[in-house]
N, C-alpha and C positions, 0 to 999 in steps of 0.2 A: 109327769111320769115319762112321757115320750121323749122329752128332752134329755133325761138321764140315760135312757136307753140309747139314744142317738150319740150322746157324748161317749158312752161306753164303747160303742162300735167304732167311733172315730179314733178313740185311744188305741183299741186293738189293731186297727188298720195302720196307725202311725207308729206303733211300737217297733217294728223292724227298722223303720226309717230312723228313729231316735237311737236305736242300738248301733246302727252303722255310723251315724253322725258322731257318737260318743266313743267309738271303738278306737283303740290305738294300733290295730293291725295294719291299717292303711292310712295314707295321708295325701293331701293335695288333690291332683287331678284324678288319681285312682279312686279316692274316696268319693269324689263327685260323680265319677262314672258309675260306681256301685249305687249311689243314691238315685241317680237318674234311671238306672236299670230297675231299681226297686219301685220307682214311681210308675214306670211303664209296664213292667212285667209282674210287679207285685211280689207275692210271697216266694215265688220260685227263685227270684234273684237273691232274696235274703238267704235261702237255703244254700244256694251256690256260694254266697259270700262266706257263710260259716264254713263251708267245706274247702273253698279255694283261696281265700284271701290270706296273705297278699299274693298277687300274681307274680311280682318281681321280687327277688331277694335283694336286700340292700348290700 
């Protein structure tokens, strides 16, 4: 039972990372920067990604 709970929490923690990785809003180094920010700053970076991405217009 503990393993199921642990996997659930791991999935919830990784969900923003997966959403950024599969997003078409950004690409290349900008996407990598958002993923790294998400890893180090966590959910706050994900909220900024939703609000601000892409940073540069094509």
